[in-house]
N, C-alpha and C positions, 0 to 999 in steps of 0.2 A: 260827233260820233266817236272819232278816234284821231290819233296822229296819222297824218297822211304821208305819202300819197296813196290813194286807193284807185282801183280800176272802175268800180261801180258799186251800186247798192243792189243787193239781191232782193230777198223777201223782207217784208215789213210787218210788224205786229203792233197793234194798239191794244193795251190792256190784255195781252196774251192771245188776242184773236188776229189771225193773219188778214191783212188787207191788201188789195191790189194796188201796186204803185201807180198804175194808169188811172186810178180813181182819184188820185191826189193832184192838187196844183202844187207841185214840188220842184224845187231846183236843188241839184246835188252839186256841192263843191268838193272836189276830190282831194284837196289839200296840196295842190301843186305849189311850186315856189313862185309862180307868177299869176296866181288867181287874183281876181279883182273883188272889191267889196260888192255885196249884194245890192242891186238897184232899189229894191223895196226898203231895205234898211237905210240906204242913203236918202231915199225920199222922205222917210220919217225923221231921221236924225240930222240930215243935211250933208251935202257933198263934202268930203274931206273929214268928216267926223266919225266915220265907220271904218274899223280895221278890216283888212282883207282876210285875216286869219290864215295867212300863208302857212303851210305845213300842217294845217288842221282840216280834216274832212268833216263837213257838216252839211245839213240840209236846211232849207227854208221852205216851210209849208204855209201856203196862204189859203184862206177861206175854208178851213177844215170845219165841217159840220160837227159841233160838239153835242148835239142832241142825243146821239147814241151812247155818249160817255158821261151822262149825268150832268151835262153842261159844264164840263171841266176838261182841262187838257189831259188826254190819256197818257199813260206810261208808254213811250214808244221804244221799240227794240228793232234794230236793223241788222240784217245779214250783210256784212261788208266783204266784198271780193277784192282781193289784192293780187297783183302779179307775183309770180314766183321770184325767189331771191337767187341771185347769181351765187353759185357755190352751195346752195341749200341752207338749211338751218345751221350747219357747222360754221358757216361764215359769219353768223351774227351772235352765236352763243358766247357769252362772256364768262360764265361761271355756272357751276352745277352744285346744288346743295345735296350732299349725300346723307345728311343726318337722318332723314326718314328711312333710309335703307340700311342703317347700321344696327338695327335691331331694337329689342325691348329696352336695353339699357343705354341707348345712345345719348341720353341727356343726363345720365347719372353723374353726380358730382364727386363720388368716391368710386374707386375701382371695384368692380364686381367680379368675383371669382366663382365659377360654377364647378362643382365636382361632378364627375360622370355618374350616371344613375346605376 
């Protein structure tokens, strides 16, 4: 889903239609630094052959009925909930692009001089 860690998964949509998380056989991996590999993936690939994807938040869904999705895997969208950051956004912002705010001629390659009307 995203770079972790996250707190939890909120709402889930399949092909744009909201579905109840309780209706899914789903395991959520929050992207912690110490998360373990998924046991189902290890059962299929073999113990020791599956990465733990530490630092990556993801879900594993088993036994999803694909009949309502044309017998294909639907496009899944997740609402991800994350704890607040210490110091707010100012603590993590590394740069700001001001070009969109410089006006109509912000990307002009030659100087533009406007005369008053």
